C-alpha positions as a printed NumPy array, in Angstrom:
array([[ 37.593,  37.812, -18.041],
       [ 35.831,  38.881, -14.832],
       [ 35.357,  35.89 , -12.517],
       [ 34.773,  37.566,  -9.138],
       [ 31.933,  36.249,  -7.005],
       [ 30.117,  37.633,  -4.027],
       [ 29.118,  35.51 ,  -1.018],
       [ 27.009,  37.778,   1.152],
       [ 29.28 ,  40.784,   1.616],
       [ 32.43 ,  38.785,   0.926],
       [ 33.924,  39.51 ,  -2.484],
       [ 36.233,  36.801,  -3.87 ],
       [ 38.41 ,  37.29 ,  -6.946],
       [ 37.036,  34.043,  -8.404],
       [ 34.891,  31.052,  -7.34 ],
       [ 37.79 ,  28.61 ,  -6.994],
       [ 37.949,  27.562,  -3.341],
       [ 40.026,  24.609,  -2.265],
       [ 39.208,  22.659,   0.887],
       [ 41.566,  21.09 ,   3.379],
       [ 40.485,  17.518,   2.746],
       [ 41.392,  17.712,  -0.928],
       [ 44.099,  20.345,  -1.064],
       [ 46.356,  19.789,   1.935],
       [ 48.489,  22.774,   2.826],
       [ 49.147,  25.697,   0.523],
       [ 52.884,  25.048,   0.363],
       [ 52.333,  21.592,  -1.153],
       [ 50.839,  23.162,  -4.291],
       [ 52.782,  26.431,  -4.501],
       [ 55.22 ,  25.006,  -7.04 ],
       [ 52.409,  23.642,  -9.223],
       [ 49.989,  26.566,  -9.335],
       [ 49.889,  30.257,  -8.467],
       [ 48.152,  29.747,  -5.122],
       [ 47.632,  33.484,  -4.686],
       [ 45.17 ,  33.437,  -7.581],
       [ 42.745,  31.103,  -5.79 ],
       [ 39.464,  32.597,  -4.648],
       [ 39.911,  31.161,  -1.149],
       [ 41.486,  28.365,   0.847],
       [ 39.176,  26.748,   3.388],
       [ 41.204,  25.159,   6.208],
       [ 39.997,  22.194,   8.185],
       [ 38.385,  22.839,  11.554],
       [ 40.722,  24.463,  14.037],
       [ 40.024,  24.173,  17.758],
       [ 41.99 ,  25.467,  20.736],
       [ 43.255,  22.001,  21.678],
       [ 44.519,  19.248,  19.365],
       [ 41.991,  16.546,  18.576],
       [ 42.433,  13.144,  16.946],
       [ 40.563,  12.379,  13.753],
       [ 37.914,   9.699,  13.429],
       [ 39.271,   6.151,  13.556],
       [ 38.829,   3.839,  10.542],
       [ 36.597,   2.836,   8.957],
       [ 35.783,   6.366,   7.838],
       [ 33.566,   5.476,   4.913],
       [ 30.714,   3.057,   4.417],
       [ 28.861,   2.102,   1.27 ],
       [ 25.07 ,   2.157,   1.455],
       [ 22.408,   1.39 ,  -1.179],
       [ 22.023,   5.173,  -1.583],
       [ 25.716,   5.894,  -1.993],
       [ 28.915,   6.37 ,  -0.057],
       [ 28.832,   8.032,   3.371],
       [ 31.926,   9.436,   5.023],
       [ 33.003,  10.725,   8.373],
       [ 36.612,  11.509,   7.598],
       [ 37.127,  13.705,  10.652],
       [ 40.67 ,  14.867,   9.889],
       [ 43.134,  15.224,  12.748],
       [ 43.062,  18.684,  14.277],
       [ 46.459,  19.863,  15.503],
       [ 44.996,  22.733,  17.538],
       [ 45.203,  26.5  ,  17.262],
       [ 48.822,  26.926,  18.403],
       [ 50.077,  24.437,  15.788],
       [ 47.988,  26.089,  13.068],
       [ 49.26 ,  29.562,  13.99 ],
       [ 52.891,  28.395,  14.118],
       [ 52.981,  26.062,  11.104],
       [ 50.17 ,  26.81 ,   8.656],
       [ 49.136,  30.436,   9.026],
       [ 52.545,  31.851,   7.983],
       [ 52.3  ,  30.044,   4.628],
       [ 48.712,  31.164,   4.09 ],
       [ 49.697,  34.705,   5.007],
       [ 52.395,  34.751,   2.324],
       [ 49.764,  34.127,  -0.342],
       [ 46.582,  35.669,   1.111],
       [ 47.673,  38.333,   3.597],
       [ 45.335,  40.847,   1.999],
       [ 42.198,  38.707,   2.345],
       [ 42.578,  36.401,   5.319],
       [ 40.523,  36.225,   8.517],
       [ 40.035,  33.468,  11.058],
       [ 36.483,  33.556,  12.386],
       [ 37.245,  30.783,  14.919],
       [ 39.832,  32.983,  16.619],
       [ 37.333,  35.829,  16.906],
       [ 34.836,  33.38 ,  18.375],
       [ 37.352,  32.147,  20.936],
       [ 38.385,  35.676,  21.961],
       [ 34.743,  36.697,  22.278],
       [ 34.026,  33.6  ,  24.408],
       [ 36.882,  34.462,  26.763],
       [ 36.611,  38.26 ,  26.898],
       [ 32.907,  38.956,  26.331],
       [ 30.919,  35.853,  27.371],
       [ 27.565,  37.686,  27.36 ],
       [ 28.13 ,  38.725,  23.741],
       [ 29.329,  35.199,  22.884],
       [ 26.055,  33.697,  24.137],
       [ 24.155,  35.8  ,  21.567],
       [ 26.187,  34.653,  18.551],
       [ 24.287,  33.204,  15.584],
       [ 23.598,  29.481,  15.779],
       [ 25.628,  27.042,  13.664],
       [ 23.913,  24.052,  12.113],
       [ 27.213,  22.163,  11.686],
       [ 26.128,  20.56 ,   8.425],
       [ 29.741,  20.551,   7.224],
       [ 28.73 ,  21.484,   3.696],
       [ 31.023,  24.055,   2.098],
       [ 28.328,  26.534,   1.049],
       [ 26.523,  26.309,   4.409],
       [ 29.794,  26.68 ,   6.322],
       [ 30.738,  29.756,   4.294],
       [ 27.351,  31.425,   4.787],
       [ 27.359,  30.627,   8.516],
       [ 30.903,  31.966,   8.882],
       [ 29.935,  35.172,   7.092],
       [ 26.928,  35.607,   9.406],
       [ 29.133,  34.92 ,  12.414],
       [ 31.779,  37.383,  11.217],
       [ 29.093,  40.027,  10.645],
       [ 27.855,  39.443,  14.212],
       [ 31.362,  39.882,  15.675],
       [ 31.899,  42.998,  13.555],
       [ 28.638,  44.553,  14.772],
       [ 29.067,  43.497,  18.404],
       [ 32.82 ,  43.777,  19.005],
       [ 34.27 ,  46.292,  16.568],
       [ 33.253,  49.914,  16.825],
       [ 34.255,  52.656,  14.426],
       [ 36.712,  55.093,  15.934],
       [ 35.258,  58.348,  17.203],
       [ 36.558,  61.781,  16.268],
       [ 40.335,  62.32 ,  16.602],
       [ 41.362,  62.115,  20.232],
       [ 38.204,  60.251,  21.293],
       [ 38.177,  56.452,  21.58 ],
       [ 35.542,  54.238,  20.057],
       [ 32.465,  53.501,  22.135],
       [ 33.241,  50.674,  24.574],
       [ 31.568,  47.285,  24.325],
       [ 28.819,  46.849,  26.886],
       [ 27.944,  43.424,  28.172],
       [ 24.243,  42.857,  28.762],
       [ 23.639,  44.069,  32.314],
       [ 27.332,  44.716,  32.945],
       [ 29.853,  47.542,  32.898],
       [ 31.524,  48.807,  29.742],
       [ 34.503,  46.734,  28.565],
       [ 37.734,  48.009,  27.137],
       [ 38.174,  51.312,  28.979],
       [ 39.995,  50.023,  32.038],
       [ 37.688,  52.034,  34.319],
       [ 34.414,  50.221,  33.828],
       [ 32.684,  53.568,  33.427],
       [ 32.661,  53.794,  29.639]])
């Protein structure tokens, strides 16, 4: 049975995507299910520096329903790279990309390009987050990654708005 789904240009083998708040880490479930058959694993937010989660109470009941602001602890990028990414890579090495890392590298290396990135609405709804991440990834692809030129010729360098070419070492392009 064909279950693949397409989200923008992203092709997933199936629509089953587990999220950090309900799934934990991949290794916790590897003995129960074939994790590699999931469509995707959506990690919690990863920032450069560790950040504490929201203090209790994290939920409140209203006449319209339950509201939450779980705000899971964020161990920071170094911890994620050292402790969580290796496990994810074992199962998803052929379809894994971290848009936040691209964003951080762009911010540090190409600040003019970074300022033009697509806006995020930060709704923290899975579908919105996925679509925004795809748009952001498309932006970084178009702005930062250039196809290689003919053999023996490098790709066109990245040009900052109003600045010299980046990536050639000479600043001349």
